[in-house]
PABAKE-782210 format. One line per 4 residues: for each residue x, y, z of C-alpha. Coordinates in steps of 0.02 Angstrom, whole numbers, plus 50000, padded with zeros to 5 digits. Last residue first. Layout:
// PABAKE-782210
X,Y,Z; ...
***
This chain:
// PABAKE-782210
48659,54348,50297; 48505,54434,50207; 48374,54431,50054; 48204,54497,50106
48077,54530,49948; 47956,54644,49924; 47755,54637,49816; 47716,54808,49829
47644,54784,49647; 47660,54588,49613; 47811,54461,49642; 47800,54305,49532
47857,54158,49570; 48011,54026,49502; 48126,53880,49527; 48297,53869,49456
48424,53687,49511; 48589,53691,49583; 48656,53484,49554; 48830,53492,49611
48995,53433,49498; 49132,53492,49582; 49129,53523,49770; 49194,53628,49929
49177,53780,49826; 49005,53841,49804; 48878,53795,49942; 48766,53645,49907
48583,53656,49843; 48421,53606,49883; 48272,53738,49801; 48235,53856,49907
48015,53919,49946; 48018,54072,50017; 47969,54108,50191; 47797,54195,50214
47754,54372,50257; 47557,54415,50205; 47535,54578,50216; 47404,54565,50089
47555,54671,49967; 47652,54508,50009; 47792,54500,50093; 47930,54349,50047
48047,54336,50206; 48213,54240,50098; 48283,54086,50121; 48447,54063,50216
48579,54003,50109; 48658,53838,50046; 48702,53853,49859; 48512,53920,49810
48416,53992,49617; 48307,54088,49585; 48169,54140,49433; 48100,54293,49469
47924,54357,49373; 47874,54524,49398; 47812,54543,49214; 47896,54687,49143
48017,54698,49234; 48106,54509,49235; 48204,54492,49397; 48343,54378,49388
48410,54302,49562; 48548,54248,49662; 48579,54159,49824; 48748,54113,49886
48810,54031,50021; 49025,54025,49991; 49135,53901,50044; 49344,53913,50073
49414,53719,50064; 49609,53806,50090; 49664,53753,49911; 49518,53829,49798
49602,53828,49688; 49494,53726,49532; 49343,53726,49676; 49276,53930,49637
49277,53901,49442; 49161,53756,49437; 49048,53837,49585; 49035,53987,49492
49001,53898,49342; 48837,53786,49444; 48773,53968,49521; 48754,54034,49357
48697,53875,49247; 48568,53899,49433; 48523,54049,49417; 48457,54029,49228
48611,54111,49083; 48647,54281,49019; 48837,54286,49000; 48817,54438,49114
48806,54324,49234; 48944,54240,49222; 49051,54384,49258; 48952,54478,49388
48957,54307,49478; 49155,54273,49462; 49176,54426,49515; 49099,54427,49668
49173,54246,49720; 49343,54324,49682; 49312,54477,49800; 49223,54368,49916
49342,54240,49935; 49488,54398,49955; 49376,54473,50097; 49374,54267,50193
49550,54261,50168; 49577,54437,50267; 49467,54423,50409; 49301,54322,50439
49268,54136,50404; 49153,54038,50280; 49088,54185,50149; 48903,54257,50157
48831,54299,50000; 48697,54415,49882; 48612,54405,49723; 48561,54500,49602
48533,54518,49407; 48407,54626,49321; 48314,54598,49183; 48216,54715,49065
48319,54866,48988; 48450,54710,48988; 48549,54619,49120; 48533,54758,49238
48674,54748,49415; 48643,54672,49570; 48762,54630,49700; 48776,54567,49866
48938,54488,49999; 48977,54455,50168; 49133,54392,50179; 49239,54508,50335
49324,54656,50340; 49344,54779,50485; 49259,54652,50581; 49065,54586,50598
49043,54667,50433; 48905,54787,50404; 48853,54804,50253; 48647,54874,50184
48574,54864,50028; 48423,54952,49939; 48314,54888,49767; 48175,55005,49726
48067,54940,49545; 47991,54978,49400; 48039,55144,49421; 48176,55130,49332
48264,55327,49270; 48346,55320,49492; 48442,55170,49440; 48546,55123,49594
48436,55235,49715; 48545,55194,49802; 48706,55208,49802; 48831,55087,49866
48870,54947,49723; 48980,54842,49817; 49163,54833,49773; 49223,55005,49865
49160,54909,50015; 49325,54797,50006; 49429,54911,49966; 49354,55016,50127
49374,54879,50213; 49582,54869,50146; 49564,55037,50219; 49518,55001,50401
49629,54866,50405; 49814,54948,50350; 49749,55085,50490; 49719,54970,50641
49890,54875,50550; 49992,55031,50596; 49894,55058,50744; 49972,54901,50834
50126,54929,50720; 50144,55101,50834; 50078,55014,51016; 50226,54870,50994
50355,54971,50936; 50327,55085,51121; 50307,54923,51203; 50478,54873,51136
50525,55038,51201; 50463,54980,51364; 50521,54816,51357; 50697,54873,51335
50683,55017,51476; 50634,54899,51578; 50768,54763,51541; 50886,54909,51558
50818,54940,51749; 50818,54741,51775; 50992,54724,51738; 51056,54866,51833
50948,54809,51981; 51031,54626,51953; 51210,54701,51971; 51167,54788,52137
51107,54640,52218; 51228,54516,52175; 51353,54658,52227; 51266,54669,52393
51220,54441,52409; 51449,54436,52398; 51558,54514,52275; 51577,54712,52337
51618,54844,52217; 51435,54920,52214; 51433,55024,52041; 51293,55158,52080
51122,55138,51999; 51105,55220,51807; 50981,55343,51810; 50888,55321,51644
50757,55234,51687; 50697,55361,51805; 50530,55265,51857; 50513,55307,52035
50559,55170,52085; 50743,55220,51970; 50766,55373,52095; 50749,55260,52232
50877,55150,52189; 51034,55248,52294; 50916,55258,52464; 50881,55055,52449
51105,55056,52437; 51117,55106,52587; 51003,55003,52647; 51088,54859,52562
51195,54878,52679; 51110,54822,52863; 51015,54660,52756; 51113,54552,52828
51127,54579,52989; 50931,54590,53000; 50901,54447,52905; 50996,54292,52984
50896,54349,53151; 50716,54356,53080; 50796,54199,52962; 50818,54079,53102
50656,54177,53218; 50545,54106,53058; 50626,53940,53047; 50604,53892,53222
50418,53920,53191; 50412,53862,53044; 50454,53681,53080; 50312,53715,53228
50168,53718,53122; 50257,53555,52998; 50239,53460,53135; 50064,53503,53178
50011,53520,52986; 50105,53308,52988; 50018,53265,53151; 49823,53345,53078
49848,53255,52894; 49874,53083,52981; 49729,53090,53078; 49625,53178,52896
49725,53025,52794; 49629,52893,52944; 49446,52966,52933; 49461,52986,52756
49363,52824,52722; 49239,52863,52854; 49211,53071,52794; 49204,53018,52639
49016,52921,52698; 48970,52763,52619; 48863,52691,52500; 48870,52492,52406
48727,52466,52277; 48680,52316,52204; 48595,52323,52034; 48442,52249,51964
48397,52167,51754; 48409,51999,51823; 48539,51903,51773; 48646,52053,51716
48651,52097,51903; 48693,52284,51871; 48847,52374,51981; 48827,52558,52057
48971,52613,52170; 48934,52777,52315; 49034,52885,52390; 48989,53012,52521
48970,53171,52567; 48844,53189,52728; 48647,53243,52691; 48609,53082,52826
48477,52986,52689; 48503,53046,52551; 48669,53050,52558; 48768,53184,52466
48896,53142,52321; 49002,53056,52241; 49023,52937,52104; 49065,52757,52055
48982,52685,51918; 48896,52495,51814; 48782,52527,51710; 48639,52403,51683
48491,52533,51637; 48401,52544,51802; 48559,52579,51875; 48615,52725,51755
48455,52810,51742; 48461,52802,51945; 48604,52870,51961; 48532,53007,51842
48425,53038,51978; 48529,53063,52102; 48619,53198,52011; 48451,53275,51974
48436,53264,52216; 48266,53359,52228; 48251,53285,52400; 48067,53198,52384
48127,53198,52176; 48289,53106,52211; 48164,52976,52342; 48045,52944,52181
48187,52918,52087; 48268,52777,52210; 48123,52679,52253; 47983,52685,52397
47885,52583,52481; 47945,52401,52398; 48073,52447,52529; 48125,52622,52579
48035,52609,52764; 48124,52460,52827; 48298,52593,52793; 48448,52461,52803
48391,52467,52629; 48349,52297,52508; 48208,52287,52376; 48197,52489,52327
48131,52493,52165; 48213,52585,52023; 48123,52518,51896; 48209,52349,51852
48241,52300,52032; 48365,52378,52157; 48483,52335,52341; 48559,52390,52445
48733,52414,52532; 48777,52495,52699; 48920,52615,52759; 48914,52689,52939
49085,52643,53034; 49186,52529,52872; 49087,52421,52744; 48947,52309,52791
48870,52203,52660; 48777,52051,52761; 48611,52152,52714; 48644,52125,52520
48671,51962,52553; 48522,51927,52652; 48432,52011,52536; 48457,51887,52446
48378,51765,52533; 48254,51819,52581; 48191,51860,52423; 48086,51702,52389
48149,51611,52239; 47984,51583,52124; 48026,51467,51979; 47894,51472,51844
47858,51364,51695; 47740,51492,51558; 47584,51422,51427; 47532,51332,51298
47581,51447,51147; 47554,51416,50985; 47676,51362,50849; 47584,51318,50683
47581,51138,50583; 47388,51121,50646; 47439,51130,50831; 47630,51116,50868
47647,51173,51047; 47722,51294,51135; 47820,51327,51316; 47859,51516,51387
47966,51513,51537; 47971,51634,51691; 48090,51659,51818; 47983,51728,51965
48037,51852,52088; 47988,51845,52270; 47897,51913,52436; 47764,51786,52512
47600,51714,52492; 47665,51567,52385; 47491,51630,52298; 47339,51715,52371
47445,51889,52370; 47618,51884,52281; 47719,52005,52354; 47830,52065,52230
48023,52074,52157; 48033,52090,51945; 48022,51989,51858; 48140,51877,51746
48124,51828,51596; 48104,51677,51465; 48071,51743,51296; 47921,51760,51194
47881,51932,51203; 47695,51932,51256; 47679,51776,51350; 47825,51799,51426
47783,51991,51512; 47575,51940,51555; 47651,51751,51634; 47754,51838,51794
47672,52001,51726; 47519,51935,51823; 47360,51984,51726; 47321,51785,51679
47381,51729,51852; 47186,51806,51910; 47209,51784,52082; 47023,51790,52094
46982,51602,52099; 47030,51433,52034; 47165,51458,51899; 47302,51485,52041
47286,51298,52113; 47371,51251,52253; 47493,51142,52333; 47578,51151,52491
47741,51057,52491; 47837,51037,52711; 47960,51102,52802; 47826,51264,52846
47795,51313,52678; 47873,51290,52516; 47757,51311,52342; 47696,51197,52222
47580,51284,52111; 47453,51221,51970; 47390,51341,51862; 47251,51281,51757
47129,51432,51699; 46965,51347,51612; 46978,51287,51438; 46853,51108,51509
46956,51018,51379; 47111,51039,51500; 47295,51137,51529; 47316,51202,51345
47141,51253,51350; 47169,51451,51421; 47316,51459,51411; 47416,51369,51514
47532,51403,51729; 47644,51263,51778; 47703,51363,51925; 47857,51341,52073
47885,51365,52244; 48030,51431,52331; 48173,51390,52233; 48339,51391,52294
48338,51234,52377; 48338,51156,52222; 48333,50993,52173; 48206,50951,52288
48100,51105,52218; 48106,51026,52060; 48038,50846,52116; 47893,50969,52218
47825,51041,52036; 47872,50825,51920; 47756,50741,52111; 47621,50898,52047
47623,50904,51854; 47584,50718,51818; 47459,50714,51971; 47400,50876,51858
47402,50807,51692; 47547,50799,51599; 47536,50864,51424; 47680,50770,51375
47788,50862,51246; 47757,51059,51301; 47758,51028,51458; 47927,50934,51467
47994,51087,51354; 47940,51223,51476; 48012,51102,51623; 48196,51077,51579
48166,51281,51573; 48127,51274,51739; 48264,51172,51760; 48369,51259,51717
48341,51446,51785; 48352,51394,51978; 48555,51380,51994; 48576,51513,51879
48465,51658,52018; 48564,51585,52141; 48725,51623,52048; 48666,51747,52029
48656,51841,52189; 48811,51784,52249; 48885,51833,52101; 48863,52017,52104
48889,52014,52289; 49074,51980,52254; 49065,52080,52115; 49015,52219,52237
49162,52169,52355; 49257,52193,52207; 49223,52335,52167; 49205,52397,52340
49356,52344,52354; 49455,52427,52193; 49359,52593,52254; 49425,52587,52400
49620,52555,52331; 49572,52676,52221; 49482,52809,52340; 49660,52784,52496
49762,52823,52325; 49660,52969,52264; 49650,53044,52408; 49840,53002,52476
49896,53103,52301; 49798,53229,52361; 49853,53254,52546; 50001,53225,52450
50013,53387,52343; 49914,53496,52470; 50047,53467,52589; 50195,53488,52472
50079,53662,52398; 50077,53722,52602; 50232,53667,52616; 50316,53766,52463
50191,53908,52510; 50226,53917,52668; 50428,53918,52628; 50390,54068,52517
50299,54133,52645; 50428,54115,52786; 50586,54175,52634; 50474,54326,52591
50412,54378,52752; 50599,54359,52848; 50673,54460,52663; 50503,54580,52678
50566,54633,52880; 50748,54636,52824; 50682,54734,52721; 50617,54854,52828
50449,54868,52841; 50406,55081,52897; 50432,55109,53089; 50595,55208,53084
50584,55301,52974; 50401,55337,52931; 50436,55404,53137; 50567,55498,53102
50465,55603,52989; 50336,55601,53086; 50438,55696,53197
***
């Protein structure tokens, strides 16, 4: 009974074939759908970016047109104030003429440095501004206004250059939200060029805010304007304007990306980025561009849902059409696969042994030349391929084991180059020496050596070849051999390094290099002469338990240049002092 159920309820080849074809078709459809959606998104976003770039550029040009239109008149007035030394009546007349000539200018001042505007030395700053269709006059030097401490006066005074101020409310002056273009002027006094004051032109922010506020993008997109320090000058949410900055919003929401965007904007950079709106939390796109004339920045933000709404609607239609086609394909494949796979069941029973891993059992030949015959040949090819793969895998495993064995032998050979008997000089009681090597791989480039030059002098060294493996090991062996041969010529440590470096450099086509610290210890006095070629400094443990880094002379690694300079330095080791060298 159970056998009957297993035989008749198990997944049939027809079902598997249907699942495979439908799965493949569905996967292809989904991949094509996803690719099409991605390409369409890219095209839409590229178009949106270009449109937004053009819109932002047009907005920036409008703002800069206003700002540039303002700049010539205060520059001319600065030259006039520097050359003519006008009185109050002339200044008032000239300032009114300036306002008549430029409708964008809200107000203008000629603020003199103390003593430059009159003989009494009092602050003097005539200011003319618009109010209710007429001109108003006020002297900013009278009262508590304190123009000398205002940014529009102080910054050009300090820098000596014309500049735009950040937006501010001019309390006691124009009584309005404005930004100011300030131009310093100078006079010749005693053959010296002396600061005499500042001429200003104020722009009412209402006009600039209207330019930015007029931008409407998609259903809920909007534009905003930032000052040089990131403060909101214009924003749909009035609670932001002059009360918040992009950095305060970033801190409040914990949005690191918004903080980086704010830094880019105040630095005058341009960008098109994706992130979450701090207002709504919706995924949005932000394009920002600098207003180069003033150092401000314009940003245009719009939700991603708005720009992709039409695309998503189209995708829904495509999805339902594809689903209907998929259902029709399911019916057709089910009918077809059931009729085609009946003969395959016979072949399935004959190939069960192969499925169990018996690769030596040949599939009985099928004489038909239809799909069943092709399937039979494919099974036979698969059997042969699997058999060959298993044989290759066995050969590869054997080769790998052989290589590992050879590397172990190479490691033993490499270790045989290094001293490994401790204590190495049992009859020498003046010092103790010990060394240990733990390679990162089977073979590597770490090395050390020590030997007696004579009865009273011990030479020791430590080094590290760049890289790992066989090349580093060979270079290590050459370096150690050269070091020992040169050291036995009774040279100073710096001379030893120089000579070894020359020998390594001559035939160093692979541009390998090695760091080396070497030293010669006088066993009678404890005097240690040492030199260094790019190796880390040793640790010096004094008897009084003071630990310090040994001061190393400068020296480049061995093998990369022909004529380096090495220096020999000296220190004295006392009883119980320890010098620790390492790689």
